[in-house]
C-alpha positions in Angstrom: 26.3 -17.8 24.8 27.3 -14.4 23.8 28.0 -13.0 20.2 31.7 -13.4 20.6 31.3 -17.1 21.7 29.0 -17.8 19.0 31.3 -16.4 16.1 34.1 -18.4 17.8 32.0 -21.7 17.5 31.3 -21.0 14.1 34.5 -20.1 12.9 35.5 -23.9 14.4 32.8 -25.3 12.4 33.8 -23.3 9.3 37.5 -24.6 9.9 36.6 -28.3 10.1 34.3 -28.1 6.7 36.8 -26.0 5.0 35.0 -22.9 4.6 36.8 -19.5 4.2 33.7 -17.5 4.2 30.2 -17.9 5.6 27.4 -15.9 4.5 24.1 -15.3 6.4 21.3 -13.6 4.8 17.7 -12.5 6.0 15.7 -15.3 5.0 13.8 -18.7 5.5 13.0 -21.8 3.6 10.0 -20.0 2.0 11.6 -16.7 1.4 9.2 -15.2 3.7 8.5 -11.3 4.4 8.5 -12.3 7.8 11.1 -14.6 8.6 10.4 -17.5 10.9 12.0 -17.2 14.2 13.7 -20.5 13.6 15.7 -19.4 10.9 16.6 -16.0 12.0 20.2 -16.9 12.2 21.3 -13.2 11.4 19.8 -12.1 14.5 21.1 -14.8 16.5 24.5 -14.2 15.8 24.7 -10.4 15.5 21.9 -9.1 18.0 20.7 -7.0 15.1 16.8 -7.2 15.0 16.0 -5.3 12.1 14.0 -6.9 9.1 16.7 -6.9 6.3 20.6 -7.4 6.4 23.3 -9.8 5.5 26.4 -10.8 7.5 29.7 -12.4 6.4 32.2 -14.1 8.6 35.7 -15.0 7.9 38.5 -16.0 10.3 39.4 -12.5 11.0 36.0 -10.5 10.0 32.6 -10.3 11.0 30.7 -7.9 9.1 27.1 -6.8 9.2 25.3 -5.1 6.2 22.1 -2.7 7.1 20.7 -0.2 5.0 19.9 3.3 6.0 16.4 2.6 7.9 18.7 0.7 10.4 22.1 2.2 10.6 21.3 3.8 14.3 19.5 0.5 15.3 22.2 -1.8 14.2 25.1 0.2 15.3 23.8 0.0 18.8 22.4 -3.5 18.9 25.8 -4.8 17.7 27.9 -2.9 20.2 30.0 -5.4 22.0 29.8 -8.1 19.6 32.6 -8.9 17.1 30.6 -7.4 14.1 31.4 -4.3 12.2 28.8 -2.4 10.6 28.8 -1.7 6.8 26.2 1.0 6.2 24.6 -0.2 3.2 23.7 2.6 0.8 26.5 5.0 2.1 29.0 6.5 -0.6 31.9 4.4 -0.6 30.5 1.5 1.2 30.6 -1.6 -1.1 27.5 -3.9 -1.1 28.0 -7.5 0.5 28.3 -8.7 -2.9 30.7 -6.3 -4.0 32.9 -6.9 -0.7 33.0 -10.8 -1.4 33.9 -10.3 -5.1 36.8 -8.0 -4.1 37.8 -10.0 -1.3 37.7 -13.5 -2.9 40.7 -15.3 -4.3 40.9 -18.5 -6.3 40.8 -21.6 -4.2 38.6 -20.2 -1.4 35.6 -21.8 -0.1 32.2 -19.9 0.3 29.4 -21.5 2.5 25.8 -20.7 3.5 22.9 -22.5 4.8 21.1 -23.6 1.2 18.1 -24.3 3.0 17.4 -20.6 3.4 19.2 -19.1 0.5 17.1 -18.8 -3.0 18.6 -20.3 -5.9 18.7 -16.8 -7.7 20.9 -15.4 -4.9 23.3 -18.4 -5.3 23.6 -17.8 -8.9 24.3 -14.1 -8.4 27.4 -15.3 -6.3 28.4 -17.8 -8.9 28.4 -15.2 -11.5 30.3 -12.5 -9.2 32.9 -15.3 -8.2 33.4 -17.0 -11.5 32.9 -20.7 -12.6 35.8 -22.1 -10.5 34.5 -20.7 -7.2 33.6 -23.4 -4.7 30.6 -23.5 -2.6 29.2 -25.6 0.4 25.5 -25.2 0.6 24.3 -28.2 2.6 25.7 -27.4 6.2 23.9 -25.5 8.8 26.8 -24.3 11.1 24.9 -22.1 13.1 22.0 -24.8 13.9 24.7 -26.9 15.4 25.2 -24.4 18.5 21.9 -22.7 18.7 20.9 -23.3 22.2 17.1 -23.2 22.8 16.6 -22.9 19.0 13.0 -21.8 18.2 10.9 -24.7 16.9 8.7 -24.4 13.5 5.4 -22.5 14.2 2.2 -24.7 14.9 -0.4 -22.3 14.2 -4.0 -23.7 13.4 -4.8 -23.7 9.7 -8.2 -22.9 8.5 -10.3 -22.3 5.3 -11.2 -19.2 3.6 -14.0 -20.4 1.3 -15.1 -19.1 -2.2 -17.6 -17.0 -0.4 -14.7 -15.0 0.3 -12.2 -15.9 -2.4 -14.6 -16.3 -5.2 -13.0 -19.4 -6.5 -12.4 -23.2 -5.6 -9.1 -24.8 -5.2 -10.1 -26.7 -8.3 -10.6 -23.7 -10.4 -7.3 -22.0 -9.2 -5.2 -25.2 -9.9 -7.0 -25.8 -13.3 -5.7 -22.3 -14.4 -2.3 -23.3 -13.6 -2.7 -26.6 -15.1 -3.5 -24.9 -18.1 -0.4 -22.8 -18.2 1.8 -25.9 -17.2 0.3 -27.6 -20.4 1.2 -24.8 -22.8 4.5 -25.0 -21.5 5.0 -28.8 -21.5 5.6 -28.9 -17.6 4.4 -32.2 -15.9 5.0 -30.6 -12.2 5.3 -27.3 -10.5 6.9 -26.7 -7.3 5.8 -24.2 -4.6 7.8 -23.0 -1.7 6.3 -19.7 -1.1 3.6 -19.8 1.4 1.4 -17.0 -0.1 1.1 -19.0 -3.5 0.3 -22.2 -1.7 -2.3 -20.5 0.3 -3.9 -18.5 -2.5 -4.2 -21.8 -4.7 -5.8 -24.0 -1.8 -8.0 -21.1 -0.1 -5.9 -22.2 3.0 -5.1 -19.6 5.9 -3.2 -20.2 9.0 -1.6 -18.6 12.2 2.1 -19.7 11.6 3.0 -16.0 11.4 1.7 -12.8 13.6 0.8 -10.5 10.4 0.4 -12.9 7.4 -2.2 -15.5 7.8 -0.1 -18.5 6.2 0.5 -22.1 6.7 4.3 -23.2 6.7 4.2 -26.0 3.9 5.3 -27.1 0.6 3.1 -27.8 -2.6 3.8 -30.1 -5.7 1.3 -29.7 -8.5 1.0 -32.3 -11.4 -1.4 -32.4 -14.4 -3.3 -35.1 -12.3 -2.2 -34.9 -8.8 -1.5 -32.6 -6.0 0.5 -32.9 -2.9 0.6 -30.5 0.4 3.6 -31.1 2.4 2.6 -29.8 6.0 2.5 -30.7 9.6 -0.8 -32.4 9.9 -1.2 -31.6 13.5 -2.3 -28.1 12.0 -5.0 -29.4 10.0 -8.3 -30.1 11.6 -10.8 -32.8 10.3 -12.8 -29.9 8.4 -9.5 -29.0 6.6 -8.2 -31.9 5.6 -11.8 -33.0 4.2 -11.7 -29.7 2.2 -8.5 -30.4 0.8 -9.3 -34.3 0.1 -12.3 -32.9 -1.6 -10.5 -31.0 -4.1 -7.9 -33.8 -4.8 -5.1 -32.8 -2.6 -3.1 -35.3 -1.0 -1.4 -34.6 2.3 2.0 -35.8 3.5 4.3 -34.8 6.1 6.2 -31.4 5.8 9.7 -33.5 5.8 8.7 -35.9 3.3 9.3 -33.2 0.2 12.8 -33.8 0.0 12.3 -37.5 -0.4 9.5 -37.1 -3.1 11.6 -34.1 -5.0 14.4 -37.1 -5.1 12.0 -39.5 -6.6 11.3 -37.2 -9.9 13.0 -38.5 -13.1 14.6 -36.8 -16.0 11.7 -37.5 -18.3 9.4 -35.2 -16.0 9.6 -31.3 -16.8 9.4 -29.6 -13.5 8.7 -25.8 -13.3 10.4 -23.8 -10.7 11.0 -20.1 -9.8 14.8 -19.6 -9.1 14.1 -16.7 -6.7 11.3 -18.6 -4.7 13.1 -21.8 -4.3 15.9 -22.7 -1.9 19.4 -23.7 -3.3 19.2 -27.0 -1.5 15.9 -27.9 -3.3 16.7 -26.4 -6.5 19.9 -28.6 -6.5 18.0 -31.8 -6.0 15.7 -31.0 -8.7 18.3 -30.1 -11.2 19.9 -33.3 -10.5 16.6 -35.5 -10.8 14.4 -33.8 -13.3 14.3 -31.5 -16.5 13.9 -27.8 -15.3 11.7 -25.2 -16.4 13.0 -22.0 -14.6 10.3 -19.4 -14.8 8.5 -16.9 -12.7 5.7 -18.6 -11.0 2.4 -18.3 -12.9 0.5 -17.6 -9.7 2.4 -14.4 -9.0 0.4 -12.4 -11.7 -2.9 -14.6 -10.7 -3.0 -13.4 -7.3 -2.2 -10.0 -8.0 -5.3 -9.7 -10.2 -8.2 -10.0 -7.7 -11.6 -11.1 -9.0 -14.7 -9.2 -8.5 -15.7 -11.2 -5.3 -12.5 -10.5 -3.9 -12.8 -6.8 -4.7 -16.2 -6.6 -3.1 -15.0 -8.3 -0.1 -11.9 -5.9 0.2 -14.3 -3.0 0.2 -16.1 -4.3 3.3 -12.7 -4.8 5.1 -11.9 -1.4 4.3 -15.1 0.1 5.8 -14.9 -1.9 8.9 -10.9 -0.7 9.1 -11.5 2.8 8.2 -14.2 3.0 10.7 -12.0 1.4 13.4 -9.0 3.8 12.7 -11.2 6.7 12.4 -12.7 6.0 15.9 -9.0 5.8 17.1 -7.9 9.1 15.4 -10.9 11.0 17.2 -9.9 9.2 20.4 -6.4 10.7 20.2 -7.8 14.2 19.3 -10.4 14.2 22.2 -7.7 13.2 24.5 -4.5 14.7 23.8 -3.3 16.5 26.6 -5.7 15.0 29.1 -4.3 11.4 29.4 -0.8 10.2 29.2 0.0 9.3 25.4 3.2 7.5 23.9 4.0 5.7 20.7 3.2 2.5 22.2 0.2 2.9 24.2 -1.7 4.6 21.5 -0.6 1.6 18.9 -2.3 -0.7 21.6 -5.3 1.3 21.6 -5.7 1.3 17.9 -5.2 -2.5 18.0 -8.2 -2.7 20.6 -10.4 -0.6 18.4 -9.7 -3.1 15.2 -9.9 -6.2 17.6 -13.5 -5.4 18.2 -14.2 -6.0 14.7 -15.9 -9.5 14.0 -13.9 -10.7 11.1 -10.6 -9.4 12.4 -7.6 -11.9 12.2 -4.6 -9.9 13.2 -2.4 -6.8 12.1 -1.1 -6.9 8.7 2.5 -5.8 9.7 3.7 -4.1 12.7 2.1 -0.8 13.4 4.5 2.3 12.6 3.5 4.6 15.3 5.9 7.6 15.0 5.3 11.3 16.8 7.1 14.4 15.5 11.0 13.9 14.6 10.5 9.8 14.9 8.2 10.1 12.0 11.1 11.5 9.9 12.4 8.1 9.7 10.1 6.3 7.4 10.2 2.9 8.7 10.6 3.8 12.2 9.5 1.4 14.9 9.1 2.3 18.4 10.6 -0.2 21.1 10.1 -0.9 24.9 13.5 0.5 25.5 12.9 3.8 23.0 9.7 5.2 22.4 8.3 8.9 22.6 5.8 10.8 24.7 2.9 12.2 22.5 2.5 15.9 23.4 -0.6 18.4 22.2 1.8 19.9 19.8 3.5 18.5 16.4 2.4 15.7 14.0 1.5 12.3 14.9 2.0 9.5 11.9 0.5 6.0 12.0 0.9 3.5 9.3 -0.7 0.3 10.1 -3.3 -2.1 8.8 -5.4 -5.3 9.5 -6.0 -8.8 8.2 -9.8 -9.6 8.0 -11.7 -12.4 6.6 -12.7 -10.1 3.7 -9.2 -8.7 2.8 -6.1 -7.0 4.0 -5.8 -3.4 4.5 -2.7 -0.8 5.0 -3.3 2.8 5.5 -1.4 5.8 6.7 -2.5 9.0 8.2 -0.7 11.9 9.7 -2.7 14.2 12.4 -2.1 17.5 14.1 -1.7 17.0 17.8 -1.9 20.9 18.4 -1.8 24.1 16.3 0.1 23.3 13.3 3.1 25.4 11.9 2.8 26.9 8.5 5.7 24.4 7.5 3.7 21.4 8.7 0.7 22.6 6.8 2.7 23.7 3.7 4.4 20.1 3.6 1.1 18.1 4.3 -0.7 19.9 1.4 2.0 19.0 -0.9 1.8 15.4 0.1 -2.0 15.5 -0.3 -1.6 16.9 -3.8 0.8 14.4 -4.7 -1.7 11.7 -3.2 -4.7 12.9 -5.3 -3.0 13.8 -8.3 -2.2 10.0 -8.4 -5.4 8.5 -7.6 -7.3 10.8 -10.0 -5.0 9.8 -13.0 -6.4 8.0 -16.1 -3.7 6.1 -17.9 -3.6 4.2 -21.5 -3.6 0.0 -21.2 0.0 -1.0 -20.9 1.2 1.6 -18.5 3.6 0.5 -15.8 4.0 1.9 -12.4 7.2 3.7 -13.1 5.3 6.2 -15.6 2.8 7.1 -12.8 5.2 7.7 -10.0 6.0 11.0 -11.1 2.3 12.2 -10.7 2.6 11.8 -6.8 6.0 13.4 -6.6 5.7 16.2 -8.7 4.2 18.7 -6.4 7.2 17.9 -4.1 9.6 17.9 -6.9 8.6 21.5 -8.0 10.0 22.4 -4.5 13.2 20.2 -4.8 11.8 17.8 -2.1 11.7 14.0 -2.6 10.9 11.0 -0.5 13.2 7.7 -0.7 10.5 4.8 -0.7 8.3 3.6 -3.5 5.0 5.5 -4.1 3.1 2.2 -4.4 3.3 -1.6 -3.7 0.9 -4.6 -4.3 -1.4 -6.0 -1.5 -2.4 -9.4 -1.3 -6.0 -10.8 -0.4 -5.9 -11.9 3.3 -2.2 -12.5 2.6 0.9 -10.5 2.3 0.6 -6.9 2.9 3.2 -6.4 0.2 2.7 -8.4 -3.0 4.3 -8.2 -6.4 4.8 -8.2 -9.2 3.4 -4.7 -9.9 4.6 -1.3 -8.0 4.3 2.3 -8.5 7.8 3.6 -8.0 11.0 5.0 -9.8 12.2 1.4 -10.5 12.0 0.1 -14.0 9.7 -2.8 -13.3 7.9 -3.7 -16.6 4.6 -4.8 -15.2 1.6 -3.1 -16.6 -1.0 -2.1 -14.2 -4.3 -3.8 -15.2 -8.1 -4.1 -13.6 -8.2 -6.0 -10.5 -4.7 -5.3 -9.2 -4.6 -3.4 -5.8 -1.8 -0.9 -5.0 -1.0 1.6 -2.2 -0.9 5.2 -2.9 1.3 6.7 -0.2 3.6 9.7 -1.0 5.4 11.6 1.9 7.8 14.1 3.2 10.3 13.6 5.7 12.4 16.2 7.3 15.1 15.0 9.7 14.5 16.2 13.3 11.2 17.9 12.4 8.5 15.6 11.1 7.5 12.8 8.8 4.3 13.2 6.7 2.7 10.2 4.8 -0.8 9.7 3.6 -1.5 6.1 2.4 -4.8 4.5 0.9 -5.3 1.4 -1.0 -6.6 1.7 -4.5 -7.5 -0.6 -7.3 -7.4 -0.2 -11.0 -10.5 -0.4 -13.1 -11.5 0.4 -16.5 -12.2 3.9 -17.1 -13.2 4.1 -21.0 -12.6 2.6 -24.4 -12.6 4.8 -27.6 -10.7 5.1 -31.1 -7.5 5.8 -29.0 -7.4 2.6 -26.8 -8.5 1.5 -23.6 -8.0 3.5 -20.8 -7.8 2.7 -16.8 -8.1 4.5 -13.6 -8.0 4.1 -10.0 -10.8 3.6 -7.3 -10.3 4.1 -3.5 -10.7 1.2 -1.2 -9.7 3.3 1.9 -12.1 5.9 3.5 -10.5 7.6 6.4 -10.8 11.4 6.7 -7.8 13.6 5.7 -6.5 16.1 8.5 -8.3 19.3 7.7 -6.2 21.4 10.0 -3.3 20.5 8.0 -4.6 21.3 4.5 -4.0 24.8 3.0 -6.8 25.4 0.6 -4.8 27.9 -1.6 -2.4 25.3 -2.5 -4.8 22.9 -4.2 -6.5 23.3 -7.7 -10.1 23.0 -8.2 -9.9 19.5 -9.4 -8.2 18.4 -6.3 -10.9 20.2 -4.0 -13.4 18.7 -5.8 -11.7 15.4 -5.4 -11.4 15.8 -1.5 -14.8 17.0 -1.0 -16.2 14.0 -3.0 -13.9 11.6 -1.0 -15.2 13.0 2.2 -18.8 12.7 1.1 -18.1 9.1 0.5 -16.3 8.6 3.6 -19.1 10.0 5.8 -21.6 7.7 4.0 -19.6 4.8 4.5 -18.3 5.2 8.2 -21.3 6.9 9.7 -23.3 3.9 10.9 -20.2 2.7 12.8 -20.1 6.0 15.0 -21.7 6.9 18.5 -23.2 10.2 18.6 -19.9 12.1 19.7 -17.9 10.4 16.9 -20.7 11.3 14.4 -20.4 14.9 15.2 -16.7 14.7 14.9 -16.9 12.6 11.6 -19.5 15.4 10.3 -16.9 17.9 11.1 -13.9 16.1 9.6 -15.7 15.3 6.3 -17.4 18.7 5.6 -16.6 20.3 2.0 -13.3 22.5 2.0 
């Protein structure tokens, strides 16, 4: 069935159900970063495979919204389909919400699959269209004609014990119960898989990049129920969960149990992390407390055991990435290299690590002009050969039993130009100026963001992505609630938070440069002026000496880079063979 036939089928069902609009987001029942294949209805309808986007179908129109990362890709992939591309972010192009508001007239009905739309998105639609707007949220029209629809993932679950996490499920659940008691909540409902896995020391293989287990979790003051396909849990996992008072029920049983709640029970839900369908059931049956989940901040602040384990993960990962970069340097121009086969080589280096689980996200392997697209993705159909000239950027990471990594390096594949050296050094200055910052307790990432951009701003250069995102512990590589960006996110940085440090410069048709380390927040000093914090690096991989213009650096920046390279050599030398050790000595010698 082609896209035109699918839209025809969808319109027939819309007519039958009385829908004038059908909205399709990029989401699944658990609001996952990497959407389950079974719920990629936007991809199924449009052929557009990008990681983000929305589409709206009416009787006359089929519209796809994609942001600037995907304008070229989306235009190519929807060619020959009924869809019109709405280039989200371009001047004069309305967002999908703005378009819906402008197009909607009283009496029309908007439909969507409430199983995959978060309640917060539904609330925005109701606010946009007014109190009299009509919605149908309990239908899945696409599912009626989706041939060979993927099944739910069936990855095996495993326990990440307190040896790694530093806490037992009992300790973590009791922290949540204590907050529930303060707010007089009887139950708290979890749909998001990272929160569930965090609480229960549970990990799994239901996603290729984030080691989660597809499930729901209902926590009470005296009870706890995990809704999961039991075939994923061997006897060891079941016994572990039962030891901590967790009852195991079928994944599908969650709705029945939500319907069994009563109005004399106060249930805590997060509207941005609960589907519209489940929210409707809860609202009808229980007294709701609608707030952000307490686990969001709890899992963002790593305990000392987690910090120490993450350090181990980064040493192992740093050694693998460094060996890979040395391999590229040694072999460029001697053997065929392209963006895809070198990414496979990097995977092979990581896979040799004893505690490696998977990549933490799809590797960005980008050569020359391709790296100017900050979120570029090489495909089997389109990829670049790598030559002994220009710049190569690799943004990648791993999931290890000890932690999650995310690191970017840009290297010269031949003799660099003055412009490449200049731009790299500006990015390195921003990177160093951020990691060496000291800041007062209560400071948010927005305040610090300028430090990373300032060397570039002085030359009227900017980058269009955030400077830093939070990272989970053997969980999501992108984790809130904190960040370092221009966005006004009022979450102070506190000791134990992990965040990336990744400024960049991107010049269309020329090159892209990004340098990324993960860092963690730690206390710097207390005095009569208050409590001050700073950052410490987790990531140790050499910077590209061939691209550093020492004359552009301050004495303080040079001192930091030399200290960083001394530490890099100390930590990685034991992982190198004789040839690699010589290359490491050269790569980390003082500027």
